[in-house]
All heavy atoms as TSV, in Angstrom:
chain	resi	resn	atom	element	x	y	z
A	1	ILE	N	N	5.600	-6.267	11.381
A	1	ILE	CA	C	6.452	-6.273	12.549
A	1	ILE	C	C	7.839	-5.756	12.179
A	1	ILE	O	O	8.427	-4.963	12.900
A	1	ILE	CB	C	6.525	-7.686	13.158
A	1	ILE	CG1	C	5.142	-8.075	13.682
A	1	ILE	CG2	C	7.566	-7.736	14.259
A	1	ILE	CD1	C	5.041	-9.504	14.141
A	2	VAL	N	N	8.324	-6.213	11.026
A	2	VAL	CA	C	9.643	-5.770	10.582
A	2	VAL	C	C	9.619	-4.267	10.287
A	2	VAL	O	O	10.558	-3.542	10.631
A	2	VAL	CB	C	10.104	-6.565	9.347
A	2	VAL	CG1	C	11.380	-6.012	8.772
A	2	VAL	CG2	C	10.259	-8.025	9.705
A	3	PHE	N	N	8.529	-3.803	9.686
A	3	PHE	CA	C	8.424	-2.371	9.390
A	3	PHE	C	C	8.448	-1.556	10.676
A	3	PHE	O	O	9.101	-0.511	10.741
A	3	PHE	CB	C	7.139	-2.090	8.606
A	3	PHE	CG	C	6.951	-0.643	8.290
A	3	PHE	CD1	C	7.726	-0.031	7.324
A	3	PHE	CD2	C	6.008	0.106	8.959
A	3	PHE	CE1	C	7.564	1.303	7.035
A	3	PHE	CE2	C	5.849	1.438	8.688
A	3	PHE	CZ	C	6.614	2.041	7.710
A	4	ALA	N	N	7.749	-2.011	11.695
A	4	ALA	CA	C	7.759	-1.306	12.977
A	4	ALA	C	C	9.155	-1.276	13.582
A	4	ALA	O	O	9.563	-0.258	14.148
A	4	ALA	CB	C	6.773	-1.969	13.937
A	5	LEU	N	N	9.882	-2.357	13.468
A	5	LEU	CA	C	11.256	-2.373	13.973
A	5	LEU	C	C	12.139	-1.401	13.206
A	5	LEU	O	O	12.988	-0.720	13.798
A	5	LEU	CB	C	11.830	-3.785	13.898
A	5	LEU	CG	C	11.197	-4.805	14.843
A	5	LEU	CD1	C	11.755	-6.196	14.574
A	5	LEU	CD2	C	11.448	-4.412	16.285
A	6	TYR	N	N	11.931	-1.316	11.901
A	6	TYR	CA	C	12.704	-0.347	11.110
A	6	TYR	C	C	12.368	1.084	11.515
A	6	TYR	O	O	13.245	1.952	11.530
A	6	TYR	CB	C	12.436	-0.537	9.620
A	6	TYR	CG	C	13.108	-1.733	9.022
A	6	TYR	CD1	C	12.534	-2.388	7.954
A	6	TYR	CD2	C	14.311	-2.204	9.503
A	6	TYR	CE1	C	13.129	-3.501	7.382
A	6	TYR	CE2	C	14.918	-3.301	8.953
A	6	TYR	CZ	C	14.325	-3.943	7.894
A	6	TYR	OH	O	14.934	-5.035	7.330
A	7	LEU	N	N	11.086	1.341	11.812
A	7	LEU	CA	C	10.701	2.675	12.246
A	7	LEU	C	C	11.381	3.055	13.554
A	7	LEU	O	O	11.875	4.166	13.709
A	7	LEU	CB	C	9.181	2.770	12.415
A	7	LEU	CG	C	8.356	2.899	11.164
A	7	LEU	CD1	C	6.875	2.922	11.518
A	7	LEU	CD2	C	8.720	4.150	10.419
A	8	VAL	N	N	11.405	2.113	14.469
A	8	VAL	CA	C	12.048	2.390	15.755
A	8	VAL	C	C	13.546	2.567	15.562
A	8	VAL	O	O	14.163	3.487	16.106
A	8	VAL	CB	C	11.745	1.274	16.767
A	8	VAL	CG1	C	12.558	1.445	18.035
A	8	VAL	CG2	C	10.256	1.259	17.093
A	9	ALA	N	N	14.158	1.698	14.777
A	9	ALA	CA	C	15.606	1.771	14.577
A	9	ALA	C	C	16.005	3.034	13.802
A	9	ALA	O	O	17.046	3.619	14.063
A	9	ALA	CB	C	16.088	0.521	13.842
A	10	GLY	N	N	15.202	3.439	12.863
A	10	GLY	CA	C	15.543	4.585	12.033
A	10	GLY	C	C	15.121	5.921	12.598
A	10	GLY	O	O	15.451	6.955	12.022
A	11	SER	N	N	14.388	5.903	13.664
A	11	SER	CA	C	13.840	7.069	14.368
A	11	SER	C	C	12.751	7.751	13.549
A	11	SER	O	O	12.689	7.655	12.331
A	11	SER	CB	C	14.919	8.062	14.775
A	11	SER	OG	O	15.281	8.870	13.692
A	12	TRP	N	N	11.890	8.439	14.224
A	12	TRP	CA	C	10.764	9.101	13.580
A	12	TRP	C	C	11.226	10.252	12.701
A	12	TRP	O	O	10.611	10.554	11.691
A	12	TRP	CB	C	9.781	9.616	14.627
A	12	TRP	CG	C	8.967	8.515	15.206
A	12	TRP	CD1	C	9.136	7.952	16.435
A	12	TRP	CD2	C	7.912	7.800	14.579
A	12	TRP	NE1	N	8.239	6.936	16.600
A	12	TRP	CE2	C	7.474	6.822	15.494
A	12	TRP	CE3	C	7.288	7.894	13.349
A	12	TRP	CZ2	C	6.431	5.953	15.198
A	12	TRP	CZ3	C	6.254	7.022	13.065
A	12	TRP	CH2	C	5.835	6.070	13.982
A	13	ALA	N	N	12.308	10.907	13.062
A	13	ALA	CA	C	12.795	12.034	12.256
A	13	ALA	C	C	13.204	11.571	10.861
A	13	ALA	O	O	12.879	12.210	9.866
A	13	ALA	CB	C	13.958	12.712	12.962
A	14	LEU	N	N	13.911	10.463	10.799
A	14	LEU	CA	C	14.335	9.949	9.502
A	14	LEU	C	C	13.143	9.409	8.718
A	14	LEU	O	O	13.052	9.603	7.505
A	14	LEU	CB	C	15.376	8.846	9.684
A	14	LEU	CG	C	15.925	8.231	8.414
A	14	LEU	CD1	C	16.647	9.280	7.582
A	14	LEU	CD2	C	16.875	7.100	8.752
A	15	THR	N	N	12.224	8.788	9.398
A	15	THR	CA	C	11.056	8.211	8.723
A	15	THR	C	C	10.172	9.302	8.143
A	15	THR	O	O	9.655	9.164	7.036
A	15	THR	CB	C	10.251	7.348	9.709
A	15	THR	OG1	O	11.119	6.365	10.246
A	15	THR	CG2	C	9.090	6.686	9.027
A	16	SER	N	N	9.987	10.383	8.867
A	16	SER	CA	C	9.152	11.463	8.343
A	16	SER	C	C	9.820	12.188	7.178
A	16	SER	O	O	9.143	12.811	6.363
A	16	SER	CB	C	8.805	12.444	9.455
A	16	SER	OG	O	9.975	13.071	9.927
A	17	ALA	N	N	11.130	12.129	7.099
A	17	ALA	CA	C	11.843	12.751	5.987
A	17	ALA	C	C	11.729	11.916	4.715
A	17	ALA	O	O	11.911	12.439	3.620
A	17	ALA	CB	C	13.313	12.944	6.346
A	18	ARG	N	N	11.429	10.641	4.842
A	18	ARG	CA	C	11.262	9.782	3.672
A	18	ARG	C	C	9.884	9.980	3.086
A	18	ARG	O	O	8.876	9.683	3.731
A	18	ARG	CB	C	11.453	8.311	4.058
A	18	ARG	CG	C	12.812	7.958	4.617
A	18	ARG	CD	C	13.828	7.934	3.554
A	18	ARG	NE	N	13.381	7.054	2.476
A	18	ARG	CZ	C	14.115	6.709	1.472
A	18	ARG	NH1	N	15.322	7.135	1.371
A	18	ARG	NH2	N	13.632	5.923	0.535
A	19	PHE	N	N	9.802	10.473	1.875
A	19	PHE	CA	C	8.518	10.797	1.273
A	19	PHE	C	C	7.805	9.582	0.699
A	19	PHE	O	O	6.652	9.678	0.302
A	19	PHE	CB	C	8.698	11.837	0.167
A	19	PHE	CG	C	9.590	11.391	-0.946
A	19	PHE	CD1	C	9.061	10.742	-2.051
A	19	PHE	CD2	C	10.952	11.608	-0.889
A	19	PHE	CE1	C	9.871	10.321	-3.069
A	19	PHE	CE2	C	11.771	11.180	-1.916
A	19	PHE	CZ	C	11.232	10.537	-3.003
A	20	ASP	N	N	8.449	8.419	0.645
A	20	ASP	CA	C	7.826	7.258	0.034
A	20	ASP	C	C	7.328	6.228	1.046
A	20	ASP	O	O	6.810	5.193	0.649
A	20	ASP	CB	C	8.780	6.598	-0.950
A	20	ASP	CG	C	10.114	6.230	-0.317
A	20	ASP	OD1	O	10.399	6.698	0.783
A	20	ASP	OD2	O	10.862	5.472	-0.939
A	21	ILE	N	N	7.457	6.500	2.335
A	21	ILE	CA	C	7.000	5.554	3.351
A	21	ILE	C	C	5.470	5.453	3.348
A	21	ILE	O	O	4.918	4.348	3.367
A	21	ILE	CB	C	7.507	5.953	4.748
A	21	ILE	CG1	C	9.023	5.857	4.814
A	21	ILE	CG2	C	6.865	5.120	5.835
A	21	ILE	CD1	C	9.546	4.452	4.832
A	22	PHE	N	N	4.794	6.587	3.323
A	22	PHE	CA	C	3.332	6.571	3.398
A	22	PHE	C	C	2.701	5.889	2.177
A	22	PHE	O	O	1.812	5.045	2.340
A	22	PHE	CB	C	2.807	7.993	3.584
A	22	PHE	CG	C	1.340	8.050	3.847
A	22	PHE	CD1	C	0.791	7.471	4.979
A	22	PHE	CD2	C	0.495	8.674	2.951
A	22	PHE	CE1	C	-0.573	7.520	5.223
A	22	PHE	CE2	C	-0.862	8.726	3.177
A	22	PHE	CZ	C	-1.394	8.148	4.309
A	23	PRO	N	N	3.115	6.180	0.947
A	23	PRO	CA	C	2.539	5.443	-0.183
A	23	PRO	C	C	2.863	3.954	-0.140
A	23	PRO	O	O	2.053	3.128	-0.559
A	23	PRO	CB	C	3.168	6.096	-1.415
A	23	PRO	CG	C	3.792	7.324	-0.971
A	23	PRO	CD	C	3.967	7.275	0.493
A	24	ALA	N	N	4.038	3.606	0.363
A	24	ALA	CA	C	4.393	2.189	0.479
A	24	ALA	C	C	3.487	1.489	1.491
A	24	ALA	O	O	3.056	0.355	1.268
A	24	ALA	CB	C	5.847	2.031	0.885
A	25	LEU	N	N	3.173	2.153	2.591
A	25	LEU	CA	C	2.245	1.583	3.577
A	25	LEU	C	C	0.853	1.413	2.977
A	25	LEU	O	O	0.194	0.389	3.198
A	25	LEU	CB	C	2.167	2.470	4.815
A	25	LEU	CG	C	3.297	2.343	5.814
A	25	LEU	CD1	C	3.144	3.396	6.911
A	25	LEU	CD2	C	3.302	0.965	6.425
A	26	LEU	N	N	0.397	2.403	2.240
A	26	LEU	CA	C	-0.911	2.290	1.605
A	26	LEU	C	C	-0.940	1.163	0.570
A	26	LEU	O	O	-1.915	0.398	0.495
A	26	LEU	CB	C	-1.296	3.609	0.951
A	26	LEU	CG	C	-1.661	4.742	1.895
A	26	LEU	CD1	C	-1.853	6.046	1.117
A	26	LEU	CD2	C	-2.905	4.413	2.692
A	27	THR	N	N	0.119	1.036	-0.194
A	27	THR	CA	C	0.194	-0.038	-1.186
A	27	THR	C	C	0.204	-1.395	-0.507
A	27	THR	O	O	-0.483	-2.326	-0.946
A	27	THR	CB	C	1.462	0.135	-2.051
A	27	THR	OG1	O	1.442	1.433	-2.629
A	27	THR	CG2	C	1.527	-0.910	-3.121
A	28	PHE	N	N	0.975	-1.506	0.550
A	28	PHE	CA	C	1.016	-2.767	1.297
A	28	PHE	C	C	-0.355	-3.086	1.899
A	28	PHE	O	O	-0.803	-4.225	1.879
A	28	PHE	CB	C	2.082	-2.684	2.389
A	28	PHE	CG	C	2.271	-3.960	3.143
A	28	PHE	CD1	C	2.736	-5.098	2.512
A	28	PHE	CD2	C	1.977	-4.026	4.493
A	28	PHE	CE1	C	2.905	-6.276	3.215
A	28	PHE	CE2	C	2.145	-5.194	5.200
A	28	PHE	CZ	C	2.604	-6.329	4.566
A	29	GLY	N	N	-1.030	-2.070	2.418
A	29	GLY	CA	C	-2.381	-2.273	2.951
A	29	GLY	C	C	-3.350	-2.736	1.872
A	29	GLY	O	O	-4.192	-3.599	2.109
A	30	ALA	N	N	-3.233	-2.157	0.694
A	30	ALA	CA	C	-4.093	-2.578	-0.421
A	30	ALA	C	C	-3.818	-4.028	-0.802
A	30	ALA	O	O	-4.749	-4.781	-1.096
A	30	ALA	CB	C	-3.886	-1.663	-1.622
A	31	LEU	N	N	-2.559	-4.414	-0.797
A	31	LEU	CA	C	-2.229	-5.809	-1.112
A	31	LEU	C	C	-2.780	-6.759	-0.058
A	31	LEU	O	O	-3.283	-7.842	-0.390
A	31	LEU	CB	C	-0.716	-5.979	-1.216
A	31	LEU	CG	C	-0.066	-5.403	-2.461
A	31	LEU	CD1	C	1.445	-5.429	-2.345
A	31	LEU	CD2	C	-0.541	-6.139	-3.682
A	32	LEU	N	N	-2.695	-6.379	1.210
A	32	LEU	CA	C	-3.252	-7.227	2.269
A	32	LEU	C	C	-4.766	-7.348	2.149
A	32	LEU	O	O	-5.325	-8.438	2.326
A	32	LEU	CB	C	-2.881	-6.662	3.644
A	32	LEU	CG	C	-1.417	-6.790	4.058
A	32	LEU	CD1	C	-1.197	-6.120	5.400
A	32	LEU	CD2	C	-0.996	-8.240	4.104
A	33	LEU	N	N	-5.421	-6.249	1.843
A	33	LEU	CA	C	-6.883	-6.290	1.677
A	33	LEU	C	C	-7.271	-7.114	0.452
A	33	LEU	O	O	-8.269	-7.829	0.478
A	33	LEU	CB	C	-7.435	-4.874	1.568
A	33	LEU	CG	C	-7.427	-4.081	2.862
A	33	LEU	CD1	C	-7.684	-2.609	2.584
A	33	LEU	CD2	C	-8.454	-4.636	3.836
A	34	ALA	N	N	-6.506	-7.026	-0.609
A	34	ALA	CA	C	-6.795	-7.821	-1.796
A	34	ALA	C	C	-6.598	-9.310	-1.519
A	34	ALA	O	O	-7.338	-10.150	-2.037
A	34	ALA	CB	C	-5.912	-7.383	-2.960
A	35	GLU	N	N	-5.621	-9.611	-0.716
A	35	GLU	CA	C	-5.385	-11.015	-0.357
A	35	GLU	C	C	-6.541	-11.579	0.457
A	35	GLU	O	O	-6.891	-12.751	0.326
A	35	GLU	CB	C	-4.089	-11.134	0.437
A	35	GLU	CG	C	-3.702	-12.546	0.757
A	35	GLU	CD	C	-2.390	-12.618	1.517
A	35	GLU	OE1	O	-1.635	-11.642	1.514
A	35	GLU	OE2	O	-2.138	-13.682	2.108
A	36	LYS	N	N	-7.166	-10.725	1.262
A	36	LYS	CA	C	-8.328	-11.150	2.071
A	36	LYS	C	C	-9.635	-11.066	1.301
A	36	LYS	O	O	-10.691	-11.287	1.850
A	36	LYS	CB	C	-8.419	-10.291	3.327
A	36	LYS	CG	C	-7.269	-10.498	4.271
A	36	LYS	CD	C	-7.417	-9.619	5.493
A	36	LYS	CE	C	-6.255	-9.803	6.426
A	36	LYS	NZ	N	-6.362	-8.957	7.621
A	37	LYS	N	N	-9.551	-10.708	0.023
A	37	LYS	CA	C	-10.711	-10.610	-0.867
A	37	LYS	C	C	-11.682	-9.520	-0.447
A	37	LYS	O	O	-12.881	-9.602	-0.672
A	37	LYS	CB	C	-11.475	-11.945	-0.968
A	37	LYS	CG	C	-10.615	-13.133	-1.290
A	37	LYS	CD	C	-10.151	-13.118	-2.707
A	37	LYS	CE	C	-9.491	-14.416	-3.081
A	37	LYS	NZ	N	-8.056	-14.362	-3.116
A	38	LYS	N	N	-11.189	-8.455	0.147
A	38	LYS	CA	C	-11.994	-7.276	0.482
A	38	LYS	C	C	-11.718	-6.233	-0.605
A	38	LYS	O	O	-10.968	-5.284	-0.422
A	38	LYS	CB	C	-11.639	-6.756	1.860
A	38	LYS	CG	C	-11.951	-7.755	2.945
A	38	LYS	CD	C	-11.669	-7.220	4.310
A	38	LYS	CE	C	-12.036	-8.287	5.327
A	38	LYS	NZ	N	-11.914	-7.828	6.685
A	39	TRP	N	N	-12.337	-6.448	-1.757
A	39	TRP	CA	C	-11.984	-5.701	-2.955
A	39	TRP	C	C	-12.335	-4.231	-2.870
A	39	TRP	O	O	-11.567	-3.386	-3.352
A	39	TRP	CB	C	-12.625	-6.347	-4.176
A	39	TRP	CG	C	-12.082	-7.713	-4.415
A	39	TRP	CD1	C	-12.734	-8.897	-4.257
A	39	TRP	CD2	C	-10.756	-8.050	-4.822
A	39	TRP	NE1	N	-11.901	-9.941	-4.537
A	39	TRP	CE2	C	-10.670	-9.442	-4.901
A	39	TRP	CE3	C	-9.625	-7.303	-5.132
A	39	TRP	CZ2	C	-9.512	-10.106	-5.271
A	39	TRP	CZ3	C	-8.468	-7.960	-5.501
A	39	TRP	CH2	C	-8.417	-9.346	-5.569
A	40	ASN	N	N	-13.481	-3.898	-2.298
A	40	ASN	CA	C	-13.858	-2.482	-2.218
A	40	ASN	C	C	-12.825	-1.687	-1.440
A	40	ASN	O	O	-12.391	-0.626	-1.872
A	40	ASN	CB	C	-15.239	-2.324	-1.579
A	40	ASN	CG	C	-16.339	-2.826	-2.485
A	40	ASN	OD1	O	-16.176	-2.863	-3.701
A	40	ASN	ND2	N	-17.443	-3.207	-1.894
A	41	TRP	N	N	-12.444	-2.191	-0.285
A	41	TRP	CA	C	-11.447	-1.500	0.531
A	41	TRP	C	C	-10.082	-1.515	-0.133
A	41	TRP	O	O	-9.318	-0.552	-0.034
A	41	TRP	CB	C	-11.375	-2.097	1.922
A	41	TRP	CG	C	-12.524	-1.668	2.767
A	41	TRP	CD1	C	-13.582	-2.436	3.150
A	41	TRP	CD2	C	-12.743	-0.377	3.309
A	41	TRP	NE1	N	-14.447	-1.680	3.900
A	41	TRP	CE2	C	-13.950	-0.416	4.016
A	41	TRP	CE3	C	-12.036	0.816	3.269
A	41	TRP	CZ2	C	-14.467	0.696	4.677
A	41	TRP	CZ3	C	-12.548	1.908	3.927
A	41	TRP	CH2	C	-13.745	1.855	4.613
A	42	ALA	N	N	-9.754	-2.593	-0.817
A	42	ALA	CA	C	-8.457	-2.665	-1.511
A	42	ALA	C	C	-8.362	-1.589	-2.590
A	42	ALA	O	O	-7.335	-0.925	-2.718
A	42	ALA	CB	C	-8.262	-4.052	-2.122
A	43	TYR	N	N	-9.439	-1.394	-3.352
A	43	TYR	CA	C	-9.432	-0.366	-4.381
A	43	TYR	C	C	-9.400	1.036	-3.769
A	43	TYR	O	O	-8.756	1.940	-4.315
A	43	TYR	CB	C	-10.646	-0.505	-5.295
A	43	TYR	CG	C	-10.504	-1.611	-6.317
A	43	TYR	CD1	C	-11.360	-2.692	-6.324
A	43	TYR	CD2	C	-9.517	-1.545	-7.287
A	43	TYR	CE1	C	-11.232	-3.699	-7.262
A	43	TYR	CE2	C	-9.371	-2.549	-8.224
A	43	TYR	CZ	C	-10.233	-3.617	-8.204
A	43	TYR	OH	O	-10.101	-4.614	-9.145
A	44	ILE	N	N	-10.078	1.229	-2.658
A	44	ILE	CA	C	-10.067	2.547	-2.000
A	44	ILE	C	C	-8.661	2.889	-1.508
A	44	ILE	O	O	-8.148	3.987	-1.721
A	44	ILE	CB	C	-11.091	2.576	-0.859
A	44	ILE	CG1	C	-12.501	2.580	-1.419
A	44	ILE	CG2	C	-10.869	3.791	0.058
A	44	ILE	CD1	C	-13.581	2.358	-0.387
A	45	VAL	N	N	-8.023	1.929	-0.849
A	45	VAL	CA	C	-6.672	2.167	-0.328
A	45	VAL	C	C	-5.687	2.323	-1.487
A	45	VAL	O	O	-4.788	3.171	-1.428
A	45	VAL	CB	C	-6.257	1.037	0.633
A	45	VAL	CG1	C	-4.824	1.171	1.072
A	45	VAL	CG2	C	-7.175	1.029	1.850
A	46	LEU	N	N	-5.852	1.546	-2.540
A	46	LEU	CA	C	-4.978	1.691	-3.711
A	46	LEU	C	C	-5.176	3.060	-4.347
A	46	LEU	O	O	-4.214	3.696	-4.778
A	46	LEU	CB	C	-5.260	0.580	-4.716
A	46	LEU	CG	C	-4.320	0.537	-5.920
A	46	LEU	CD1	C	-2.902	0.188	-5.483
A	46	LEU	CD2	C	-4.818	-0.459	-6.942
A	47	GLY	N	N	-6.410	3.525	-4.403
A	47	GLY	CA	C	-6.667	4.866	-4.944
A	47	GLY	C	C	-6.016	5.943	-4.094
A	47	GLY	O	O	-5.464	6.923	-4.628
A	48	ALA	N	N	-6.042	5.791	-2.771
A	48	ALA	CA	C	-5.372	6.757	-1.896
A	48	ALA	C	C	-3.852	6.715	-2.129
A	48	ALA	O	O	-3.202	7.763	-2.146
A	48	ALA	CB	C	-5.694	6.451	-0.440
A	49	ALA	N	N	-3.321	5.537	-2.344
A	49	ALA	CA	C	-1.877	5.421	-2.611
A	49	ALA	C	C	-1.521	6.083	-3.932
A	49	ALA	O	O	-0.469	6.720	-4.045
A	49	ALA	CB	C	-1.462	3.953	-2.606
A	50	VAL	N	N	-2.379	5.957	-4.925
A	50	VAL	CA	C	-2.134	6.587	-6.228
A	50	VAL	C	C	-2.218	8.107	-6.097
A	50	VAL	O	O	-1.466	8.828	-6.760
A	50	VAL	CB	C	-3.116	6.052	-7.292
A	50	VAL	CG1	C	-3.044	6.879	-8.565
A	50	VAL	CG2	C	-2.814	4.602	-7.592
A	51	LEU	N	N	-3.100	8.603	-5.250
A	51	LEU	CA	C	-3.181	10.041	-5.051
A	51	LEU	C	C	-1.909	10.597	-4.426
A	51	LEU	O	O	-1.518	11.727	-4.710
A	51	LEU	CB	C	-4.382	10.390	-4.163
A	51	LEU	CG	C	-5.736	10.266	-4.824
A	51	LEU	CD1	C	-6.843	10.525	-3.797
A	51	LEU	CD2	C	-5.869	11.262	-5.970
A	52	VAL	N	N	-1.273	9.814	-3.574
A	52	VAL	CA	C	-0.041	10.268	-2.930
A	52	VAL	C	C	1.146	10.130	-3.888
A	52	VAL	O	O	1.991	11.018	-3.963
A	52	VAL	CB	C	0.202	9.475	-1.629
A	52	VAL	CG1	C	1.513	9.862	-0.993
A	52	VAL	CG2	C	-0.942	9.696	-0.656
A	53	LYS	N	N	1.199	9.037	-4.603
A	53	LYS	CA	C	2.301	8.777	-5.522
A	53	LYS	C	C	1.756	7.908	-6.655
A	53	LYS	O	O	0.849	7.121	-6.449
A	53	LYS	CB	C	3.414	8.041	-4.774
A	53	LYS	CG	C	4.723	8.122	-5.425
A	53	LYS	CD	C	5.794	8.233	-4.373
A	53	LYS	CE	C	7.105	8.162	-5.071
A	53	LYS	NZ	N	7.971	9.193	-4.741
A	54	LEU	N	N	2.297	7.995	-7.835
A	54	LEU	CA	C	1.694	7.329	-8.992
A	54	LEU	C	C	2.089	5.873	-9.191
A	54	LEU	O	O	1.418	5.155	-9.927
A	54	LEU	CB	C	2.035	8.107	-10.260
A	54	LEU	CG	C	1.314	9.442	-10.418
A	54	LEU	CD1	C	1.785	10.135	-11.683
A	54	LEU	CD2	C	-0.169	9.237	-10.453
A	55	TYR	N	N	3.150	5.396	-8.581
A	55	TYR	CA	C	3.612	4.037	-8.886
A	55	TYR	C	C	2.626	2.922	-8.511
A	55	TYR	O	O	2.642	1.878	-9.150
A	55	TYR	CB	C	4.989	3.765	-8.269
A	55	TYR	CG	C	5.016	3.555	-6.784
A	55	TYR	CD1	C	4.772	2.309	-6.241
A	55	TYR	CD2	C	5.314	4.589	-5.928
A	55	TYR	CE1	C	4.797	2.105	-4.881
A	55	TYR	CE2	C	5.351	4.398	-4.567
A	55	TYR	CZ	C	5.097	3.163	-4.048
A	55	TYR	OH	O	5.118	2.963	-2.711
A	56	PRO	N	N	1.745	3.070	-7.525
A	56	PRO	CA	C	0.830	1.964	-7.224
A	56	PRO	C	C	-0.205	1.684	-8.313
A	56	PRO	O	O	-0.850	0.633	-8.300
A	56	PRO	CB	C	0.134	2.385	-5.929
A	56	PRO	CG	C	1.022	3.391	-5.319
A	56	PRO	CD	C	1.669	4.080	-6.463
A	57	ILE	N	N	-0.346	2.583	-9.273
A	57	ILE	CA	C	-1.337	2.360	-10.336
A	57	ILE	C	C	-0.980	1.123	-11.168
A	57	ILE	O	O	-1.835	0.551	-11.833
A	57	ILE	CB	C	-1.482	3.614	-11.223
A	57	ILE	CG1	C	-2.832	3.601	-11.912
A	57	ILE	CG2	C	-0.365	3.733	-12.231
A	57	ILE	CD1	C	-3.252	4.939	-12.459
A	58	VAL	N	N	0.255	0.682	-11.089
A	58	VAL	CA	C	0.690	-0.527	-11.803
A	58	VAL	C	C	-0.068	-1.749	-11.288
A	58	VAL	O	O	-0.292	-2.707	-12.033
A	58	VAL	CB	C	2.213	-0.711	-11.641
A	58	VAL	CG1	C	2.691	-2.000	-12.267
A	58	VAL	CG2	C	2.951	0.481	-12.209
A	59	LEU	N	N	-0.501	-1.719	-10.041
A	59	LEU	CA	C	-1.202	-2.859	-9.452
A	59	LEU	C	C	-2.670	-2.959	-9.876
A	59	LEU	O	O	-3.291	-4.009	-9.681
A	59	LEU	CB	C	-1.144	-2.778	-7.920
A	59	LEU	CG	C	0.225	-2.936	-7.299
A	59	LEU	CD1	C	0.148	-2.723	-5.799
A	59	LEU	CD2	C	0.785	-4.295	-7.613
A	60	LEU	N	N	-3.215	-1.904	-10.428
A	60	LEU	CA	C	-4.639	-1.894	-10.785
A	60	LEU	C	C	-5.035	-3.039	-11.718
A	60	LEU	O	O	-6.009	-3.743	-11.431
A	60	LEU	CB	C	-5.023	-0.542	-11.373
A	60	LEU	CG	C	-6.495	-0.321	-11.629
A	60	LEU	CD1	C	-7.276	-0.383	-10.319
A	60	LEU	CD2	C	-6.717	0.991	-12.312
A	61	PRO	N	N	-4.318	-3.299	-12.812
A	61	PRO	CA	C	-4.715	-4.431	-13.662
A	61	PRO	C	C	-4.607	-5.787	-12.958
A	61	PRO	O	O	-5.435	-6.677	-13.168
A	61	PRO	CB	C	-3.758	-4.377	-14.849
A	61	PRO	CG	C	-3.056	-3.098	-14.771
A	61	PRO	CD	C	-3.222	-2.549	-13.411
A	62	PHE	N	N	-3.611	-5.915	-12.089
A	62	PHE	CA	C	-3.457	-7.182	-11.346
A	62	PHE	C	C	-4.612	-7.370	-10.364
A	62	PHE	O	O	-5.103	-8.488	-10.193
A	62	PHE	CB	C	-2.113	-7.202	-10.627
A	62	PHE	CG	C	-0.941	-7.194	-11.551
A	62	PHE	CD1	C	-0.166	-6.069	-11.697
A	62	PHE	CD2	C	-0.642	-8.308	-12.314
A	62	PHE	CE1	C	0.906	-6.046	-12.545
A	62	PHE	CE2	C	0.434	-8.313	-13.182
A	62	PHE	CZ	C	1.209	-7.168	-13.312
A	63	PHE	N	N	-5.030	-6.295	-9.713
A	63	PHE	CA	C	-6.176	-6.386	-8.816
A	63	PHE	C	C	-7.431	-6.774	-9.590
A	63	PHE	O	O	-8.221	-7.600	-9.148
A	63	PHE	CB	C	-6.409	-5.056	-8.110
A	63	PHE	CG	C	-5.579	-4.841	-6.888
A	63	PHE	CD1	C	-4.362	-5.466	-6.710
A	63	PHE	CD2	C	-6.027	-4.002	-5.888
A	63	PHE	CE1	C	-3.608	-5.260	-5.585
A	63	PHE	CE2	C	-5.282	-3.790	-4.751
A	63	PHE	CZ	C	-4.061	-4.420	-4.597
A	64	PHE	N	N	-7.607	-6.159	-10.761
A	64	PHE	CA	C	-8.792	-6.440	-11.562
A	64	PHE	C	C	-8.833	-7.897	-12.009
A	64	PHE	O	O	-9.867	-8.555	-11.911
A	64	PHE	CB	C	-8.845	-5.504	-12.773
A	64	PHE	CG	C	-10.038	-5.712	-13.632
A	64	PHE	CD1	C	-11.285	-5.303	-13.208
A	64	PHE	CD2	C	-9.933	-6.342	-14.859
A	64	PHE	CE1	C	-12.404	-5.510	-13.994
A	64	PHE	CE2	C	-11.031	-6.553	-15.650
A	64	PHE	CZ	C	-12.279	-6.123	-15.218
A	65	VAL	N	N	-7.709	-8.405	-12.472
A	65	VAL	CA	C	-7.657	-9.810	-12.929
A	65	VAL	C	C	-7.886	-10.747	-11.749
A	65	VAL	O	O	-8.631	-11.735	-11.857
A	65	VAL	CB	C	-6.312	-10.094	-13.614
A	65	VAL	CG1	C	-6.130	-11.581	-13.843
A	65	VAL	CG2	C	-6.230	-9.332	-14.928
A	66	ALA	N	N	-7.280	-10.463	-10.615
A	66	ALA	CA	C	-7.473	-11.324	-9.437
A	66	ALA	C	C	-8.916	-11.295	-8.960
A	66	ALA	O	O	-9.473	-12.314	-8.540
A	66	ALA	CB	C	-6.544	-10.883	-8.307
A	67	GLN	N	N	-9.550	-10.121	-9.036
A	67	GLN	CA	C	-10.958	-10.023	-8.631
A	67	GLN	C	C	-11.849	-10.800	-9.599
A	67	GLN	O	O	-12.788	-11.464	-9.174
A	67	GLN	CB	C	-11.388	-8.565	-8.584
A	67	GLN	CG	C	-12.807	-8.400	-8.128
A	67	GLN	CD	C	-13.266	-6.956	-8.153
A	67	GLN	OE1	O	-12.632	-6.103	-8.790
A	67	GLN	NE2	N	-14.349	-6.668	-7.488
A	68	GLN	N	N	-11.551	-10.765	-10.869
A	68	GLN	CA	C	-12.367	-11.492	-11.841
A	68	GLN	C	C	-12.224	-12.998	-11.713
A	68	GLN	O	O	-13.142	-13.751	-12.016
A	68	GLN	CB	C	-12.002	-11.047	-13.263
A	68	GLN	CG	C	-12.319	-9.601	-13.550
A	68	GLN	CD	C	-13.780	-9.269	-13.337
A	68	GLN	OE1	O	-14.657	-10.006	-13.763
A	68	GLN	NE2	N	-14.030	-8.178	-12.660
A	69	LYS	N	N	-11.076	-13.443	-11.225
A	69	LYS	CA	C	-10.857	-14.886	-11.046
A	69	LYS	C	C	-11.610	-15.414	-9.829
A	69	LYS	O	O	-11.856	-16.608	-9.751
A	69	LYS	CB	C	-9.376	-15.181	-10.905
A	69	LYS	CG	C	-8.619	-15.119	-12.201
A	69	LYS	CD	C	-7.196	-15.560	-12.038
A	69	LYS	CE	C	-6.463	-15.559	-13.362
A	69	LYS	NZ	N	-5.084	-16.033	-13.211
A	70	THR	N	N	-11.921	-14.532	-8.873
A	70	THR	CA	C	-12.616	-15.017	-7.662
A	70	THR	C	C	-14.081	-15.027	-7.812
A	70	THR	O	O	-14.821	-14.686	-8.447
A	70	THR	CB	C	-12.265	-14.157	-6.433
A	70	THR	OG1	O	-12.608	-12.814	-6.685
A	70	THR	CG2	C	-10.822	-14.289	-6.093
């Protein structure tokens, strides 16, 4: 909800100029899916985020450890 408010407040022109919004959304989606224990989808979304930008790869070991604990 807060992200949507920021999008409206910052306008679409500014949001599209930010190159890190889309990978951040994918990373956030992967975290939400991992929290719901939907591991296949979490890894797919995390992989898409890594394809766009490399920083989400840091979460891969944490996802693996969390999956092994469940």
